[in-house]
C-alpha positions in Angstrom: -137.7 -92.1 113.8 -135.0 -92.0 116.5 -133.5 -95.1 115.0 -133.2 -93.6 111.6 -131.6 -90.4 112.9 -129.0 -92.4 114.7 -128.4 -94.5 111.5 -127.8 -91.3 109.5 -125.4 -89.9 112.1 -123.5 -93.2 112.3 -123.1 -93.3 108.5 -121.9 -89.8 108.4 -119.3 -90.4 111.1 -118.2 -93.6 109.3 -117.7 -91.7 106.1 -115.5 -89.1 107.8 -113.4 -91.7 109.6 -112.9 -93.7 106.3 -111.9 -90.6 104.4 -109.3 -89.5 107.1 -107.8 -93.0 107.3 -107.5 -93.4 103.6 -105.9 -89.9 103.2 -103.4 -90.8 105.9 -102.5 -94.0 104.2 -102.0 -92.2 100.9 -99.7 -89.6 102.5 -97.5 -92.4 103.9 -97.5 -94.4 100.7 -96.5 -91.3 98.7 -93.5 -90.5 100.9 -90.5 -91.1 98.6 -87.6 -93.3 99.8 -84.6 -91.3 100.9 -81.9 -93.6 99.4 -78.8 -95.4 100.8 -75.2 -94.5 101.5 -72.1 -96.3 102.9 -68.5 -95.6 103.5 -65.3 -97.4 104.7 -62.0 -95.9 105.7 -60.0 -99.0 104.8 -60.8 -102.5 103.7 -58.2 -105.3 103.7 -58.7 -108.7 102.0 -55.6 -110.9 102.1 -54.7 -114.6 101.8 -51.7 -115.3 104.0 -49.8 -118.5 103.1 -47.5 -119.9 105.9 -44.4 -122.0 105.5 -46.3 -125.1 106.4 -48.7 -124.4 103.4 -51.6 -123.4 105.6 -53.7 -120.6 104.1 -55.2 -118.0 106.5 -57.6 -115.5 105.0 -58.0 -112.0 106.3 -61.1 -109.9 105.5 -61.4 -106.8 107.8 -62.6 -103.2 107.5 -61.9 -100.0 109.4 -64.8 -97.5 110.1 -67.4 -99.3 107.8 -70.7 -97.4 108.2 -74.1 -97.3 106.6 -76.4 -94.3 106.7 -77.3 -92.7 109.0 -74.0 -93.4 110.8 -70.4 -92.1 111.2 -67.3 -93.5 112.8 -63.8 -92.4 113.8 -60.9 -94.9 114.2 -57.2 -95.0 113.3 -56.0 -98.5 114.0 -56.9 -101.9 112.3 -55.3 -105.1 113.5 -55.8 -108.8 113.0 -54.4 -111.9 114.8 -53.2 -114.6 112.4 -52.9 -118.0 114.0 -49.7 -119.9 113.0 -47.3 -117.1 112.9 -43.8 -117.5 114.4 -44.0 -117.2 118.2 -47.6 -118.5 118.3 -49.2 -115.5 116.6 -50.6 -114.2 119.9 -49.8 -110.6 119.2 -52.2 -108.8 116.8 -50.7 -107.8 113.5 -51.2 -104.2 112.6 -52.7 -103.7 109.1 -53.6 -100.0 109.1 -52.1 -97.3 111.4 -53.2 -93.7 110.8 -53.3 -90.4 112.6 -57.0 -89.9 111.6 -59.6 -92.0 110.0 -63.2 -90.8 109.5 -66.2 -92.3 107.7 -69.7 -90.7 107.4 -72.9 -91.7 105.6 -75.9 -89.5 105.6 -79.5 -89.8 104.2 -82.0 -87.0 104.5 -84.5 -85.0 102.4 -81.7 -83.6 100.3 -80.5 -87.1 99.2 -77.8 -89.6 100.1 -74.1 -89.0 100.5 -71.0 -90.5 101.9 -67.4 -89.3 102.6 -64.1 -90.6 104.0 -61.0 -88.8 105.2 -57.8 -90.8 106.0 -54.7 -88.9 107.2 -51.0 -90.0 107.6 -51.7 -93.7 107.2 -49.3 -96.7 107.1 -50.6 -100.0 105.6 -48.7 -103.1 106.7 -48.6 -106.8 105.8 -48.2 -109.8 108.1 -44.5 -111.0 108.1 -43.3 -107.9 106.2 -41.1 -106.5 109.0 -38.6 -104.1 107.4 -40.9 -101.9 105.3 -44.6 -100.8 105.0 -46.7 -101.9 102.1 -48.1 -98.4 101.6 -47.7 -94.9 103.1 -50.0 -92.0 102.3 -50.3 -88.4 103.7 -54.0 -88.0 103.1 -56.7 -89.5 100.9 -60.3 -88.4 100.6 -63.4 -89.7 98.7 -67.0 -88.6 98.5 -70.2 -89.7 96.7 -73.3 -87.6 96.4 -76.7 -88.8 95.2 -79.0 -85.6 95.5 -82.7 -85.9 95.6 -83.0 -83.7 92.6 -79.9 -83.8 90.4 -77.3 -86.1 89.0 -75.1 -88.3 91.2 -71.4 -87.5 91.4 -68.2 -89.0 92.9 -64.8 -87.4 93.7 -61.4 -88.5 95.1 -58.3 -86.7 96.2 -54.9 -87.9 97.2 -52.7 -85.3 98.9 -49.0 -85.5 99.4 -46.6 -88.3 98.6 -47.5 -92.0 98.2 -44.8 -94.6 99.1 -45.1 -98.3 98.0 -42.6 -100.8 99.6 -40.3 -98.0 100.5 -40.4 -96.4 97.0 -42.0 -93.0 96.3 -44.3 -93.3 93.3 -46.2 -91.0 91.0 -49.8 -92.2 90.5 -51.1 -92.5 87.0 -54.6 -91.4 85.8 -54.6 -93.8 82.9 -53.9 -97.1 84.6 -52.3 -98.8 87.6 -48.9 -97.9 88.9 -46.7 -101.0 88.9 -44.0 -101.4 91.6 -41.7 -104.5 91.6 -39.1 -105.0 94.4 -36.7 -107.9 93.8 -36.8 -110.5 96.5 -40.1 -109.1 98.0 -42.8 -109.0 95.3 -45.0 -106.8 93.1 -47.7 -104.2 93.9 -50.2 -102.5 91.6 -51.7 -99.2 92.8 -54.9 -98.0 91.1 -55.8 -94.3 91.6 -59.3 -92.9 91.5 -61.7 -95.7 90.8 -65.1 -94.1 90.1 -68.4 -95.3 88.7 -71.4 -93.0 88.2 -74.8 -93.9 86.8 -78.1 -92.0 86.6 -79.0 -93.2 90.1 -75.8 -94.3 91.9 -72.2 -93.1 92.6 -69.2 -94.9 94.0 -65.5 -94.2 94.4 -62.3 -95.6 95.9 -59.3 -93.3 96.3 -56.6 -96.0 96.2 -57.0 -99.7 95.2 -53.9 -101.8 95.9 -53.3 -105.3 94.5 -50.4 -107.1 96.2 -48.3 -110.3 95.8 -45.3 -110.4 98.1 -43.0 -112.9 99.8 -42.4 -111.3 103.3 -40.0 -114.0 104.6 -40.7 -113.1 108.3 -42.8 -114.6 111.0 -43.2 -117.9 109.2 -45.0 -116.2 106.3 -44.3 -117.5 102.9 -46.6 -115.4 100.7 -49.2 -112.7 101.0 -51.6 -111.9 98.2 -54.9 -109.9 97.9 -56.1 -106.3 97.9 -56.4 -103.2 100.0 -58.8 -100.3 99.4 -58.4 -96.9 101.0 -61.4 -94.4 101.2 -64.3 -96.2 99.6 -67.8 -94.6 99.3 -71.1 -95.3 97.6 -74.6 -94.0 97.4 -78.0 -94.6 95.7 -81.0 -92.4 95.1 -84.4 -93.3 96.5 -86.5 -95.4 94.2 -88.9 -92.6 93.3 -86.0 -90.2 92.5 -84.2 -89.9 89.2 -87.2 -89.6 86.8 -86.7 -93.1 85.3 -83.7 -92.0 83.1 -81.9 -95.1 81.8 -78.5 -95.6 83.5 -75.4 -94.3 81.8 -72.2 -95.8 83.2 -69.2 -93.5 83.2 -65.8 -94.4 84.5 -63.2 -91.8 85.3 -59.6 -92.1 84.1 -57.7 -94.6 86.1 -60.7 -96.8 86.9 -60.0 -100.5 86.6 -60.4 -102.2 83.2 -62.2 -105.4 82.5 -58.9 -107.3 82.7 -58.2 -106.1 86.3 -58.7 -108.3 89.3 -62.5 -108.8 90.0 -64.0 -106.5 92.6 -67.4 -106.2 94.3 -69.3 -102.9 94.8 -67.1 -99.8 94.5 -63.8 -101.4 94.1 -64.3 -103.7 97.1 -62.4 -107.0 97.0 -64.1 -110.4 96.7 -63.9 -112.6 99.7 -60.8 -114.9 99.7 -61.6 -118.3 98.1 -59.0 -120.4 100.0 -60.4 -122.4 102.9 -59.1 -121.1 106.3 -57.3 -123.6 108.5 -57.3 -121.4 111.5 -59.7 -118.6 112.7 -58.6 -115.0 112.4 -59.3 -112.7 115.3 -60.1 -109.1 114.1 -59.8 -106.0 116.2 -60.6 -102.4 115.0 -59.3 -100.1 117.8 -60.9 -96.7 118.3 -58.9 -94.3 120.5 -60.4 -92.7 123.6 -62.4 -89.5 122.9 -63.5 -90.6 119.4 -67.1 -91.1 118.2 -68.5 -94.2 116.6 -72.2 -93.5 117.1 -74.9 -93.0 114.4 -75.3 -89.5 113.0 -78.7 -87.9 113.7 -81.2 -88.5 110.9 -83.6 -85.8 109.9 -87.3 -86.8 109.6 -89.5 -84.9 107.2 -93.3 -84.8 106.9 -94.9 -86.4 103.9 -95.6 -84.0 101.0 -99.3 -83.2 100.2 -100.8 -83.9 96.9 -102.8 -86.5 95.0 -101.6 -90.1 95.0 -102.5 -93.2 93.1 -105.2 -94.0 95.7 -107.0 -90.7 95.3 -109.8 -92.0 93.0 -110.6 -94.9 95.4 -110.7 -92.5 98.3 -113.1 -90.2 96.5 -115.4 -93.1 95.5 -115.7 -94.5 99.0 -116.4 -91.0 100.4 -119.2 -90.4 97.8 -120.8 -93.8 98.5 -120.9 -93.3 102.3 -122.2 -89.7 102.0 -124.9 -90.8 99.6 -126.0 -93.5 102.0 -126.2 -91.0 104.8 -128.3 -88.6 102.7 -130.7 -91.4 101.7 -131.3 -92.2 105.4 -132.1 -88.6 106.1 -134.6 -88.4 103.3 -136.3 -91.6 104.3 -136.7 -90.3 107.9 -138.4 -87.1 106.7 -140.8 -89.0 104.6 -141.8 -91.2 107.5 -142.4 -88.1 109.6 -144.7 -86.6 106.9 -146.8 -89.8 106.8 -147.3 -89.9 110.5 
């Protein structure tokens, strides 16, 4: 009789443990993904052709972050081997008063933002003038947990291209040609929004110039300023089919191919010499991950609820049967 009592108690305890464990697994499984977000203050993808016909690719980024993370930095340089004088001095590509990127994912959704203030964009070998000067550019992308994604860009103040002040167009690229130097196309407000994602680039620059300095014959490629993107978690969005919308000024199908939110494809020419890249962050700035908020799983029935109920009922029934059998044996003795 003692054996049967212990068996009944053990079965009851096993049922309780199984029910708690299955419920915990269901809560973890039902926790919705938070989504993703990324941001980059500036991205430079160039192919530098030297006078000796050697091609040197440059592919570098300033303050590139993925959620949950933020970064502050205002200087982007690259060392190009083969320049006149040995190329030992780093070439400045982006020099700004302020550069900030942030990407956040929490219970409210995913979002990213960039702010770039008083920035000069330079090219290797182009000694007498800057490729681009901007006073301030901003971009943001928001993918809320409950709502439609959105993207926004803002360019404040004047924009100067190869020493010429330009007015940006909302219906296509602004074309700037300087005799003896080259041509530059500046695309304003490249945005793409779907039912689950959002992406934006404040300024996209396509360049083909002949600098003529430091043994550089030709520089071609692209520069993106203030690029952001985000995506909802997989259980968000309600399954609505994606609807692509492109704001005025976004690149047409005939524009140079890009990857992601206006990001340049990697250079196709084979490098002859390695490129040393340095992204300098001034003292007193922060380049550490932003704090992520952790939320408890929501309660409620999940897809495994029927299985949990069935297991619990079987185990409880087994325990009840053991108790009844014990009582019958007691009566017979």
